[in-house]
Every structure is written in structure tokens, then in C-alpha cells.
C-alpha positions in Angstrom: 6.3 6.1 46.1 3.7 3.4 46.9 2.3 1.6 43.9 4.8 3.0 41.4 7.7 1.1 39.9 10.6 1.6 37.4 10.6 4.8 35.3 7.3 5.9 36.8 8.7 5.8 40.3 11.8 7.7 39.4 10.0 10.5 37.5 7.5 10.9 40.4 10.3 11.1 43.0 12.2 13.7 40.9 9.1 15.8 40.4 8.2 15.5 44.1 11.7 16.7 45.1 11.3 19.7 42.8 7.9 20.5 44.2 9.2 20.2 47.8 12.2 22.3 46.9 9.9 25.0 45.6 7.8 24.9 48.8 10.9 25.0 51.0 12.5 27.9 49.1 9.2 29.8 49.5 9.1 29.1 53.2 12.8 30.0 53.7 12.3 33.2 51.7 9.3 34.1 53.8 11.3 33.4 57.0 14.2 35.5 55.7 11.9 38.4 55.0 10.5 38.1 58.5 14.0 38.1 60.0 14.9 41.3 58.1 11.9 43.1 59.3 11.9 42.0 63.0 15.5 41.0 63.9 17.1 43.9 62.0 14.7 46.5 63.4 13.3 47.5 60.0 9.8 47.6 61.4 10.1 48.6 65.0 6.9 50.5 65.0 4.9 47.5 63.7 4.0 44.5 65.9 5.4 41.5 64.0 5.4 38.5 66.4 4.2 35.0 65.4 1.0 34.0 67.1 -0.3 30.5 67.4 -2.7 31.0 64.5 0.3 32.0 62.3 2.1 28.8 63.1 -1.1 26.8 62.4 -1.7 28.6 59.1 1.9 28.1 58.0 1.8 24.4 58.8 -1.5 23.9 57.0 -0.2 25.7 53.9 2.9 23.5 53.9 0.8 20.3 54.2 -1.7 21.4 51.6 1.1 22.5 49.2 3.0 19.2 49.7 -0.2 17.1 49.2 -1.0 19.1 46.0 2.6 18.7 44.8 2.4 14.9 45.3 -0.9 14.5 43.6 0.2 16.7 40.6 3.5 14.8 40.4 1.8 11.5 40.4 -0.8 12.5 37.8 1.8 14.2 35.5 4.1 11.2 35.8 1.4 8.8 34.7 0.7 11.0 31.7 4.3 11.2 30.7 5.2 7.5 31.4 2.0 5.8 30.1 2.8 6.3 26.4 6.3 4.9 27.0 4.8 1.9 28.8 2.5 1.5 25.8 5.4 1.5 23.4 7.3 -1.0 25.5 4.2 -3.3 25.7 3.7 -3.1 21.9 7.4 -3.8 21.2 7.2 -6.9 23.4 4.1 -8.1 21.5 5.7 -7.5 18.2 8.8 -9.4 19.4 6.5 -12.2 20.3 5.0 -12.4 16.8 2.0 -10.1 17.1 2.9 -7.7 14.3 -0.5 -6.0 14.5 0.3 -4.6 18.0 0.3 -0.8 18.3 0.8 1.7 21.1 -2.0 4.0 22.1 -1.0 7.6 21.5 -3.3 8.9 24.2 -2.7 12.5 25.2 -1.8 14.4 22.0 -0.7 17.5 24.1 2.5 15.7 25.2 4.2 16.8 22.0 7.5 14.9 21.5 6.2 11.8 23.4 3.1 11.7 21.1 5.4 12.0 18.1 7.5 9.1 19.5 4.4 6.9 19.8 3.2 7.9 16.3 6.6 7.1 14.8 6.7 3.8 16.5 3.3 2.8 15.2 4.3 3.9 11.7 7.5 1.8 12.0 5.5 -1.2 13.2 3.0 -0.8 10.3 5.8 -0.8 7.8 7.4 -3.9 9.5 4.0 -5.7 9.3 3.7 -4.9 5.6 7.3 -5.9 4.9 6.9 -9.3 6.6 3.6 -9.9 4.8 5.2 -9.0 1.5 8.2 -11.3 2.2 5.9 -14.2 3.0 3.9 -13.5 -0.2 7.2 -13.4 -2.1 8.3 -16.7 -0.7 5.0 -18.4 -1.5 4.8 -16.9 -5.0 8.4 -17.8 -5.8 7.9 -21.3 -4.6 4.8 -21.6 -6.9 6.6 -20.1 -9.9 9.5 -22.5 -9.4 7.3 -25.5 -8.8 5.7 -25.5 -12.3 8.8 -25.8 -14.5 10.5 -28.1 -12.0 7.4 -30.4 -12.1 7.5 -30.4 -15.9 11.2 -31.1 -15.9 10.8 -34.0 -13.5 8.0 -35.4 -15.6 10.0 -35.2 -18.8 13.0 -36.9 -17.2 10.9 -39.5 -15.5 9.0 -40.1 -18.8 12.3 -40.6 -20.6 13.6 -43.0 -18.0 10.4 -45.0 -18.2 10.5 -45.1 -22.0 7.4 -42.9 -22.4 9.4 -40.2 -24.2 12.0 -40.6 -26.9 15.2 -38.6 -26.2 15.0 -36.8 -29.5 15.2 -33.2 -30.6 11.6 -32.5 -29.5 12.2 -33.8 -26.0 15.5 -31.8 -25.8 13.6 -28.7 -26.9 11.0 -29.2 -24.2 13.8 -29.5 -21.6 15.5 -26.5 -22.9 12.3 -24.4 -22.8 11.8 -25.2 -19.1 15.4 -24.5 -18.3 15.3 -21.2 -20.2 12.1 -20.3 -18.2 13.9 -21.0 -14.9 16.9 -19.0 -16.0 14.7 -15.9 -16.8 12.9 -16.3 -13.5 16.1 -16.4 -11.5 17.6 -13.4 -13.4 14.4 -11.4 -12.9 14.5 -12.1 -9.2 18.2 -11.2 -9.1 17.5 -7.8 -10.7 14.7 -7.0 -8.3 16.8 -8.0 -5.3 19.8 -5.9 -6.5 17.5 -2.9 -6.9 16.0 -3.5 -3.4 19.4 -3.7 -1.8 20.8 -0.7 -3.7 23.4 -2.7 -5.5 22.0 -2.6 -9.0 24.9 -1.3 -11.0 25.0 -0.5 -14.7 27.7 -0.6 -17.3 26.8 2.7 -18.9 27.9 3.8 -22.4 26.6 5.9 -25.2 24.7 3.6 -27.5 22.2 3.8 -30.4 18.9 2.5 -29.1 18.0 1.3 -32.5 21.0 -1.0 -32.5 19.6 -2.7 -29.4 16.0 -2.9 -30.4 16.1 -3.8 -34.1 18.0 -7.2 -33.6 15.0 -8.3 -31.6 12.8 -8.0 -34.6 14.1 -11.2 -36.2 13.6 -13.0 -32.8 10.1 -11.8 -32.0 8.3 -11.4 -35.3 7.8 -15.1 -35.7 6.6 -15.7 -32.0 4.4 -12.6 -32.1 2.8 -13.9 -35.3 2.1 -17.2 -33.6 0.1 -15.3 -31.0 -1.9 -13.5 -33.7 0.0 -10.2 -33.3 1.0 -8.2 -36.4 4.0 -6.2 -35.3 4.9 -2.8 -36.8 8.4 -1.5 -35.9 9.2 2.2 -36.0 12.7 2.5 -34.5 14.7 5.6 -35.6 18.2 6.2 -34.4 18.5 7.6 -30.9 21.7 8.0 -28.9 21.2 7.2 -25.2 23.3 6.6 -22.2 22.6 3.2 -20.9 23.6 -0.4 -20.3 22.9 -2.2 -23.6 22.3 -5.6 -22.0 19.9 -4.3 -19.4 18.0 -2.2 -22.0 17.7 -5.3 -24.2 16.4 -7.3 -21.1 13.7 -4.6 -20.5 12.7 -4.4 -24.1 12.4 -8.2 -24.3 10.2 -8.1 -21.1 7.8 -5.6 -22.8 7.6 -7.7 -25.9 7.1 -10.9 -24.0 4.4 -9.2 -22.0 2.6 -8.3 -25.2 3.0 -11.9 -26.6 1.5 -13.4 -23.4 -1.4 -11.0 -22.7 -2.2 -8.8 -25.8 -5.4 -9.5 -27.8 -4.5 -10.7 -31.4 -4.2 -7.7 -33.7 -1.9 -4.9 -34.4 1.1 -4.3 -32.2 2.9 -1.0 -32.5 6.6 -1.1 -31.4 8.2 2.4 -31.5 11.1 4.5 -30.4 10.4 8.2 -30.1 12.1 11.3 -28.6 10.4 13.1 -25.8 12.4 16.0 -24.4 15.7 14.7 -23.1 14.6 11.1 -23.1 14.1 8.3 -25.6 10.9 6.3 -25.2 10.6 2.6 -26.3 7.0 1.6 -26.3 4.8 -1.3 -27.1 1.1 -0.6 -27.8 -1.5 -3.2 -28.3 -5.2 -3.4 -29.2 -6.4 -4.8 -25.9 -7.7 -6.1 -23.6 -6.1 -3.4 -21.5 -5.3 -3.4 -17.8 -8.2 -3.2 -15.3 -8.4 0.3 -13.7 -8.0 -1.1 -10.2 -4.7 -2.8 -11.1 -3.2 -0.1 -13.2 -1.5 1.7 -10.3 0.3 -1.5 -9.2 0.9 -3.2 -12.5 4.7 -2.7 -12.2 4.8 -4.3 -8.8 6.4 -7.8 -8.5 4.0 -10.7 -9.1 1.2 -8.5 -10.3 -0.7 -9.6 -13.4 -3.2 -7.5 -15.4 -5.1 -10.7 -16.2 -5.8 -13.8 -14.2 -4.8 -16.1 -17.0 -1.9 -17.7 -15.3 0.6 -16.7 -18.0 4.0 -15.2 -17.1 5.8 -15.0 -13.8 4.5 -11.6 -12.9 8.0 -10.3 -12.7 8.6 -8.9 -16.2 7.1 -5.5 -15.8 8.7 -5.1 -12.3 12.1 -5.7 -14.0 11.3 -3.1 -16.6 10.6 -0.5 -13.9 13.8 -1.5 -12.0 15.9 -1.1 -15.1 14.3 2.1 -16.2 14.8 3.7 -12.8 18.4 2.5 -12.6 19.0 4.5 -15.8 17.3 7.6 -14.4 14.1 6.9 -16.5 10.7 5.4 -15.7 8.3 2.7 -16.8 4.8 3.9 -17.6 1.4 2.6 -18.6 -1.1 4.5 -20.7 -3.9 3.9 -23.2 -2.9 3.1 -26.8 -4.4 4.6 -30.0 -5.9 1.2 -30.7 -8.0 0.9 -27.5 -5.5 -1.2 -25.6 -2.5 -0.5 -23.4 0.8 1.3 -24.2 3.8 0.2 -22.0 6.8 2.5 -22.3 10.4 2.6 -21.1 12.2 5.9 -21.0 16.0 6.2 -21.2 18.0 9.5 -21.0 19.4 10.8 -24.2 23.1 11.2 -24.6 24.1 14.9 -24.6 26.7 16.2 -27.1 30.2 15.6 -25.7 28.9 14.0 -22.5 30.6 11.0 -21.0 28.5 8.0 -19.8 
């Protein structure tokens, strides 16, 4: 058909053929009926001979019917094909780098085609968000790596220039930066494993207190240096978990408190809640802003703009909790601050990990 190309032309031709076929079958049926009545003598007493006006009327009806079929076929073809053309154009734009391109749904009455366009737009939206997040991740990771690497370079250059003595203090500063880089890389590894579905645990039945209490000797001094008075209430609780990963999550919660909590009391507890054990860290403030509470466990989110921490610790806690079948939660503490908690399933009697 003139002016039509590709899929539009094919659909229009097929629909026109169907329309013409319908008209021809009607005409043939009418001619057959006439033949039965006249040629077979079924209506001898009725004059049934074609007059000129009959031929003219039949010709006009065929022409009008064919024209109507062509117009309807062209119109319906455009309605059907236009959304597909929109999707194709949007796909080409996205392939060219315009991730904000979307297809116009248009006629909602087309059912499955409208659903196709809506699903395509949803997929394009998710792709745009994923690419934006990936770019943000790359920029943030580069920023987090740059700071300790810059410090390491300064320490090494200073030692080479004779500014720093290569003594125990200098070695301790190097070690602190290397330890920070190691934690950052491990946190990124945990998050990437969870994202890819390859975060596997070495589960066993373990007493949660045997994981938490050894951290007291490590963290009491550093928490005290930050003005935090830690109170530990850690009863025995048999859980099914990976001891090393639970320890990593617990340390992340304690480190989060050390970096961000207001000096004062710090309540560190283990308690039973149904079929789970909860390890929680509750502080006196300053709390998490309400507009950030919902996303505080997302990677690179910080409750305070103080520049402390990598922004990955709480995301790692959530990943480890979910890998165990538990959850990481944030709520208000009894002291007016925040209460971060990690839940781990309890071990059932006779159950194997």
C-alpha cells in the first residue's frame, strides 16, 4: 500500500485481504442464492431477473465496501503498529545513550500491546536507575579509595624525604591505612557477592555470646576514647550461622556507633525474640534523620554528613543478616538515640545447620 512500509505495510495487506475475502464471500453467497432460486426453478412464479439498476447497485456496494475495508484496515493497522514503532524508536535511543527515552503507550484499549509498551518503559526505567547507581558506585568507590591511598603515598614519600622516621608510630599509621583499605575491599566483596547471588555461608550451630563477648576487650578501649560508656548484656543464645560473618556484622554495628554516636551510654545486648536472636547496639544520639531512615542500610548512605566511615558498614550488616534469613533494622533507643539490630535465626533442638 502506498505510504506504508515494513510491518505496517504487511499488516495492512493482510487485513485488506481478509476484508476483500469477506466481501467476495458475501457476493458469491448472494450469487449462489440467486442461482438456486432462478436456475433451479425454485421461484418460477416470481420475476427474478437482474436489471441494470441491480448491477449498478451491486457494483456500488462492492466499491463502497472495498473502500471502507481499506480505510478501516489502514486505520487499525496504524493503531496496532504505532506502539511497536514507538518501542523500536525508544530502544534505538537507549542504545544510542539516551537512557531517559520512553515509548508512548497511546491507545490503552489495545490490551497486550499497551502492556508491552508499559513493560518496556518499566524495564527502561530500571536500566536507567541501574546505570546511574553503577556510575555513583564507581565515583564513590574511587573517592573512598583515594583518601587512604593519598595518606599512604604521603607517609611513604615523607619517609623517603626524611620527614618521617621509620619508627613504630610510622608503621602504625601505615598499618591503619592498610587495614582501612582491607575492610573497604572486603565490604565491597560482600555486597557484590550478595548482588550476584553468590554469597554463601558456612553455617553451624554456635553460641552467639561466644562470638560477641570476645569483641568486648577489643572495643571497650576504642569506644571509651570516643566518649562512649558501653554496657554489655549478652546471654547465651544458640543460633545457626556463619561465625566469621556474624562477627563481621557485629563489628560493623560497633564501628558505626564509635564513628557516629553522641558520647554517652551505649547499650550492647543480645535478646531472644520469637525464633530469632537479636544483637543490638543502642546509643543516646544524635539519631538518624527521618528522611534518611528508610535508606540507611543502602550502600554509601550516611546518617550524618560528617565524612566518617565508608558508608558500607550498615549495608554489609543487612547483607549478612539476610543471607542468614534474618534482617537488619533501625529503631529508636530508650536513650533518645538510635537502636541498630541484627537478627539471626535460633537453632532448633536437634536441627542440623
